[in-house]
C-alpha positions in Angstrom: 40.7 82.8 124.1 36.9 83.0 124.0 34.9 86.1 124.9 34.7 84.9 128.4 38.5 84.3 128.7 38.3 80.5 128.5 40.9 78.6 126.3 39.5 75.9 123.9 39.8 72.7 125.7 40.3 69.1 124.3 40.6 65.8 126.5 42.3 62.7 125.5 41.7 59.2 127.1 44.2 56.5 126.2 44.6 53.3 128.2 47.6 51.6 126.5 51.0 52.3 125.1 49.8 52.4 121.4 46.9 54.5 122.3 49.2 56.9 124.2 51.5 57.3 121.3 48.6 58.0 118.8 47.1 60.4 121.3 50.4 62.2 121.5 50.8 62.4 117.6 47.2 63.9 117.4 47.8 66.3 120.3 51.0 67.6 118.5 49.1 68.3 115.3 46.3 69.9 117.1 48.6 72.4 119.0 50.4 73.3 115.8 47.1 74.4 114.5 45.7 76.0 117.6 48.7 77.0 119.8 46.7 78.0 122.8 44.4 75.2 123.0 44.3 73.5 126.5 45.1 69.7 126.1 44.6 67.2 129.2 43.6 63.8 129.9 44.4 60.2 130.9 47.5 58.5 129.3 51.2 58.2 129.7 54.6 59.3 128.8 54.1 60.0 125.0 51.1 62.2 125.8 53.1 64.1 128.5 56.1 64.6 126.2 53.6 65.9 123.7 52.5 68.7 126.0 49.2 67.1 127.4 48.4 67.6 130.8 48.3 64.0 132.0 46.1 64.1 135.0 45.8 60.3 135.3 48.4 57.7 134.4 46.8 54.7 132.6 49.5 52.9 130.5 50.9 51.2 133.5 47.6 49.2 133.7 47.4 48.3 129.9 45.9 45.0 129.6 43.8 43.1 126.8 40.5 41.4 126.9 37.8 41.4 129.6 39.3 38.8 131.5 42.6 40.6 131.6 40.9 43.5 133.0 39.4 41.7 135.9 42.6 41.6 138.1 42.8 45.3 137.7 39.4 46.3 138.2 39.8 48.0 141.5 42.7 50.2 140.2 40.8 50.8 136.8 37.7 52.0 138.4 39.5 54.3 141.0 41.6 56.1 138.0 38.4 56.1 135.8 36.6 57.9 138.6 39.6 60.3 139.3 39.7 61.1 135.6 35.9 61.7 135.3 36.2 64.3 138.1 39.3 66.1 136.9 38.0 66.2 133.1 34.4 67.3 134.3 36.0 70.1 136.2 37.9 71.3 133.1 34.5 71.6 131.1 36.2 70.3 127.9 34.7 71.4 124.4 35.3 67.7 123.5 36.8 64.5 124.4 39.0 62.0 122.3 38.9 58.5 123.3 41.6 56.6 121.8 41.3 52.7 121.2 41.0 50.5 124.5 37.3 50.0 124.2 37.1 48.2 127.5 37.7 51.5 129.2 36.5 53.8 126.6 33.0 52.5 125.8 32.0 53.2 129.4 33.8 56.6 129.3 31.7 57.4 126.2 28.4 56.6 128.0 29.5 58.7 130.9 30.5 61.7 128.7 27.3 61.5 126.8 25.3 61.9 129.8 27.5 64.8 130.7 26.7 66.3 127.1 30.4 66.4 126.3 30.9 65.5 122.6 33.0 62.5 122.0 35.4 61.7 119.1 36.6 57.9 118.8 40.0 57.8 117.4 40.5 54.0 116.6 37.0 53.3 117.6 35.4 50.1 119.3 36.0 47.1 117.2 32.9 46.2 115.0 35.0 45.3 111.7 36.0 41.8 112.7 33.0 41.0 115.2 30.3 42.6 117.0 28.6 44.5 114.1 25.4 44.1 116.3 26.9 46.6 118.7 26.8 49.6 116.1 23.4 50.8 117.2 24.8 51.2 120.7 28.1 52.5 119.8 27.1 55.1 117.1 24.9 57.3 119.3 27.8 57.8 121.5 30.1 59.4 119.1 30.0 62.9 117.8 32.5 61.6 115.1 34.4 58.6 114.4 38.0 58.8 113.1 38.8 55.4 111.5 42.3 54.0 110.6 40.8 51.6 108.1 38.6 52.2 105.0 36.4 49.2 105.4 35.8 49.9 109.1 35.1 53.5 108.1 32.4 52.4 105.7 30.6 50.3 108.4 30.5 53.2 110.9 29.2 55.4 108.1 26.7 53.0 106.8 25.3 52.8 110.5 24.7 56.5 110.7 28.1 57.6 112.2 29.6 61.0 111.3 32.7 59.2 110.1 36.3 60.2 108.5 38.5 57.8 107.0 41.7 59.3 108.3 44.2 56.3 107.7 46.6 54.8 110.0 49.3 57.1 111.6 51.9 54.4 111.1 51.5 54.9 107.4 53.5 58.1 107.8 55.8 57.6 110.8 57.2 54.0 110.1 60.5 55.2 108.4 64.2 54.9 109.1 65.5 58.4 110.2 68.8 57.3 111.6 72.1 55.5 110.7 71.0 51.7 111.3 74.6 50.6 112.0 75.2 53.3 114.6 71.9 52.3 116.2 73.0 48.6 116.4 76.4 49.6 118.0 74.6 51.9 120.6 72.7 48.9 122.2 75.7 46.6 121.9 74.9 44.6 118.8 77.3 43.8 115.8 76.2 45.3 112.5 77.9 42.3 110.8 76.1 39.5 112.4 72.6 38.5 111.4 69.7 39.8 113.7 66.2 38.6 114.7 63.7 40.8 116.6 61.7 39.6 119.4 58.6 41.5 120.1 56.6 39.7 122.8 54.0 42.6 123.3 53.2 45.8 125.0 51.3 44.4 128.0 52.4 42.5 130.9 50.0 39.6 130.3 51.2 39.4 126.7 54.8 39.3 127.7 54.2 36.5 130.4 52.5 34.4 127.6 54.8 35.1 124.7 58.3 35.9 125.9 59.2 32.3 127.1 58.3 30.6 123.7 59.9 33.2 121.7 63.1 33.0 123.8 62.9 29.2 123.5 62.8 29.5 119.7 65.5 31.9 119.9 67.6 29.3 121.8 67.0 26.7 119.1 67.9 29.0 116.4 71.2 29.9 118.1 72.0 26.3 118.2 71.7 25.9 114.5 73.6 29.3 113.9 75.5 30.7 116.5 76.2 34.0 114.9 72.5 35.0 115.4 71.9 37.9 117.8 68.6 39.3 119.1 67.1 42.7 119.7 64.0 43.1 122.1 62.3 46.5 122.0 60.6 47.7 125.0 57.1 49.2 124.4 57.6 51.0 127.8 60.4 51.1 130.4 57.9 49.9 132.9 58.3 46.4 131.3 62.0 46.2 131.6 62.3 44.2 134.8 59.9 41.7 133.8 61.6 41.2 130.4 65.1 41.3 131.8 64.2 38.6 134.3 62.6 36.4 131.6 65.7 36.8 129.2 68.0 35.9 132.1 66.0 32.6 132.9 66.0 31.7 129.1 69.9 31.2 128.9 69.7 32.9 125.3 73.0 34.8 124.5 73.3 38.1 122.8 69.8 39.7 123.6 69.8 43.5 123.7 66.8 45.0 125.3 66.3 48.6 124.3 63.7 51.3 124.6 63.7 53.9 121.5 60.0 54.3 120.9 60.3 56.7 118.1 63.4 54.9 116.2 62.9 52.2 113.6 66.7 51.9 112.8 67.3 48.7 114.8 64.2 47.0 113.9 64.8 47.6 110.1 68.0 45.6 110.3 66.3 42.4 111.4 66.1 39.7 108.9 63.1 38.2 110.8 60.7 39.2 113.7 59.1 37.1 116.1 56.1 39.2 117.2 52.7 39.4 119.2 49.6 40.1 117.1 48.9 43.8 117.4 50.1 47.3 116.2 53.9 46.1 116.0 52.9 43.7 113.1 52.1 46.8 111.0 55.4 48.3 111.8 57.5 45.3 110.9 55.5 44.9 107.7 55.9 48.5 106.5 59.4 48.0 107.0 59.3 45.1 104.7 60.2 42.5 107.3 59.2 38.9 107.1 57.6 38.1 110.6 56.1 35.2 112.5 52.9 36.5 114.3 51.8 34.8 117.4 49.2 35.1 120.1 48.0 33.4 123.1 45.2 34.2 125.6 43.1 32.7 128.4 41.2 29.4 127.2 37.9 30.9 127.8 38.8 33.8 125.7 40.0 31.6 122.9 36.8 29.7 122.6 34.9 33.0 122.5 37.4 34.5 119.9 37.2 31.3 117.7 33.4 31.7 117.8 33.3 35.5 117.3 36.1 35.6 114.6 34.8 33.0 112.3 34.7 35.5 109.3 38.2 36.5 109.9 40.8 33.8 109.1 43.7 35.8 110.3 45.0 37.3 113.4 47.7 39.6 112.2 46.8 42.9 110.8 48.8 42.8 107.7 47.5 39.5 106.7 43.9 40.9 107.4 44.5 44.0 105.1 46.2 41.9 102.4 43.5 39.3 102.3 46.0 36.3 102.6 48.4 34.6 104.9 51.5 36.6 104.0 53.2 36.5 107.5 52.9 33.1 108.9 50.7 32.8 112.2 50.6 30.6 115.3 47.6 31.1 117.5 47.2 29.8 121.4 48.1 26.1 121.5 50.5 26.1 118.5 52.6 28.8 120.1 55.7 26.9 121.4 59.5 27.1 120.9 59.5 24.2 118.2 57.0 25.4 116.1 58.4 29.0 116.2 61.9 28.1 115.6 60.9 25.7 112.5 59.0 28.7 111.0 61.6 31.0 111.7 64.4 29.0 110.2 62.5 28.6 106.9 62.0 32.3 106.6 65.7 32.9 107.3 66.9 30.3 104.8 64.5 30.3 101.9 65.2 33.4 99.8 62.4 32.8 97.4 59.8 32.7 100.2 61.4 35.8 101.8 61.1 37.7 98.5 57.5 36.5 98.0 56.7 38.0 101.5 58.4 41.3 101.0 56.9 41.8 97.5 53.4 41.4 99.0 54.3 43.7 102.0 55.4 46.5 99.7 51.8 47.1 98.7 50.6 47.6 102.4 51.3 51.2 102.9 48.8 52.4 100.3 46.1 50.5 102.0 46.6 52.5 105.2 45.3 55.7 103.5 47.0 58.6 101.7 49.8 60.7 103.4 48.9 63.2 106.0 47.2 60.9 108.3 47.7 62.7 111.7 47.0 66.3 110.2 43.9 64.9 108.7 42.7 63.6 112.1 43.6 66.9 113.7 41.5 68.8 111.2 38.5 66.6 111.8 38.7 67.0 115.5 39.1 70.8 115.3 36.2 71.0 112.8 34.1 70.1 115.8 35.2 72.8 118.1 32.7 75.5 118.7 33.5 78.4 116.5 33.5 80.7 119.6 36.2 78.6 121.1 38.4 79.2 118.2 37.4 82.8 117.4 40.6 84.2 118.7 42.9 81.3 118.5 45.9 81.6 116.2 45.0 78.9 113.6 48.2 77.6 111.8 46.5 76.4 108.9 43.3 77.7 107.0 40.1 75.8 106.9 40.8 75.2 103.3 43.1 72.4 104.2 40.4 70.5 106.2 40.5 66.7 105.4 36.8 66.3 105.6 33.9 67.8 104.0 30.8 67.9 106.0 27.5 67.5 104.2 23.9 66.9 105.6 25.5 66.4 109.1 27.8 63.5 108.1 31.5 63.8 107.5 32.3 62.0 104.1 35.8 60.2 104.1 38.1 61.5 101.4 39.5 60.7 99.1 37.0 58.3 97.5 38.7 55.8 95.5 37.1 52.4 94.8 37.0 50.3 97.9 39.0 47.2 98.0 37.0 44.2 99.3 38.5 42.5 102.3 37.2 38.8 103.1 34.1 39.3 101.0 33.1 42.7 102.6 
């Protein structure tokens, strides 16, 4: 407690499933260091399980793109205003905005007017496009915590107080359970070959991608009737939509499951058909060959092709590795026939599988050194007013901080030579 009896207070705002999970990981690490900190904000189940007071539910409205937000605009505005009122009443020492820039950029502007320090964890996108936005974004942030080194250097060069913390998946993507027991628990046979289907974590992604993926699964099953499929749910809220789509597809032996903290089932897949997004890093870190796909609104497609001319890939593993390691299909080429043909090649060509797995083995080191979330927690706590921490029971000493502050700017550490990505 501070001298006036007030607990140090940190707010989180996350607007999708992956943001909710990353906010939850950060919240746990912060509370380990400052047990009496108050944590509240807007998010979902993962934050709630991590002990955050979730005052506004947001993950049930997750979307991607500006056009995707239009049909939800009334709900988004309503919840945003409610979150504003509750967070403002809590008088937070700082706010951590996690990903979801369509929501969090306006939030950052509002918090700046209220003179509440803002930390971006997974900041607004400027790495692939929109570098011209840096002069607008940088003044909004007290600190930027970046998952990717090249992105961190862009923000740092633009004058932002920046810490390259690394990507949390670098530390958490490990198998900690018995894979065969995990397969049996969801009704799958450990002796049969498995393909994972991952059509996305948002309703609009599932509506665009589940059907062509299941169409490909049907074609593959015709070639090899022993094939079985696992379809992990990003959220239980998606179950009805997914189950209906699977029933309509006619594909047999599809297990739909929701084990958000477990990689045991996924690790047993010989192949993954997956939506471009966070999940592509999870599959890649497990060494799984994958076909990465994405579809969007035709207007967004035209805009994306114009803005992303300098980025020849849509999958994060390919972007980080600087080559087409995992095959990709974008927009019009996302159909059952294309996906099935590519998947069959990956299933039946051992030399190609081996080459992919060899390249994927180098990916983990590109996501930063171990200790990503503790490093992020220290970078956040470093900003709390000392008065707010004076009587808090710190679990680690300040000597363990991940970032050194010099001349008002946080220097990402460690400082190995930067590997160029796409000529940067």
